[in-house]
N, C-alpha and C positions, 0 to 999 in steps of 0.2 A: 479601459479594459483593463482589470488586473490580470496577472499571468502567474502560473506557477513557478516558484524558484527553482531553477534548474540545479542550485547546488544541493536542494533535498534529494534530489534523484542522482546526483554525482555521489553522494554520501551512501545512498543505498548500493550503487554499482561498487563503490570501493568495499563494502563489507562482504559483498560477495565473492570478491577477490583474495580477501582474508581467509575464509572459511567455504570455499565452492563445495556445491553438492553435485556429484558428478552426474546424476540422474536426471538433474534439472534442463530440460532441452525444450524450447518452444518461444513463441512470441506473444507478449502481452501488450495491450494496448491500454492505455490509460486516457478515458475521456474526461477531460477537466471542463465542466459547465460552469459559464459564468454570464449568466443573464441569457444572450440570445446567441453567443458566442460558444463553441466547443473548441478545445484546445487538444490535439492529439499529442501523447508521448508515446513512444514505443521503448519497450525493454526486451531486448534479444537475448534470451538465455542460452548459453550454449556450456554444455558441460558444467553447470553451476554458476558459471561467470556471466554477471549481467554487465551489458553495454547498453547505452541511451542514446535515443536518436528520435529526432522529430519526423522522420519518415520509416516506412517499413510496408512489408507485404501484407498477406491476409493474417491475421492475429489468430492465435488459439484460442485466447481469453483475451475479454474485453472487460475493464471495470471502468465503471461511471460514475461519477459524483461531482458535488460543487467544489469549488477553490477551495473553501475553508475546510471542509473535511478531508479533501487530499493535503493540504498544508498541516492539519493535525495529525494525519497518521503518518506521514513522511518525517514530521519532526518530534514524534514520539509522544505527543500529548493525549493521544488516545489510541487504541490498538484496532487493527483492521476487523477482527471479526465481530467486536460488539457495534462498530459502524454497520458492518453488513446486516446483522440481525435488526438494527434499528432503522433500516430501510435508508441510511444516509448514503450506502454506496451499492451499486448493483453489479452483479456479476452475470456475464454470457460466456458460453464456452466452457472450457477445460477448466474446471475449479480446481483440480488436483495442481495444476500448474502454478496457480495463485496461492494454494497452500505451501508448496515448495519455497515460493519467494518471501511468504511471511516471516520465516527466519531473519531476512536482512532489515525488517523494519526495525526501527530502535524501538525496543521493549523495554529495555532496564530503565529507560528515562521517563516511563509512562506515570503521568501524575495518577494517583489513586485517592482522589477526594469523594470517593463513593460513602455515602452515611452507613453506619454501623447498624446491623439488623438488631430489632429489640431486644431479641433473646441473648444476643452477644454482649448485652450492655449489662446483663445481670451481676449484681455484686456477688462476689464469690465468699 
C-alpha cells in the first residue's frame, strides 16, 4: 500500500506559518483512498496556521480522493479546484474552510500544459 508523503503536508503547514490568515479556523480531514485502504490526515487550522496530525476530532471539512490526485495537488502539478470540478476530489462540510486553505497549496509551480483554444492560435 502506497502512502501519502508527509513532507507534502509539512510543506503546506510551513507555507501557512509564512503568511497566516487570521480568520482561518477549523479542522480539515484528508481521506486518501488507495484501493481498499483509506489514510486519514488532519489539518488543524488555528488563526491561519496549519498543523498536521494523523489523529483529530470531528472535522469541519472532509476532502477525499485517490493518492495520485492528492500527491499532484500537494506537489503543485495540479490545482485543487480543477481536480474538484473534474470529480477527482470530493468535499463534504465547510467548503469555505477549504477555500481558505487553497492559498497554501503550491500554485506557482503548477504545470500549465493545457492546449491553447483554437481562436487563440489565429495569426495576427
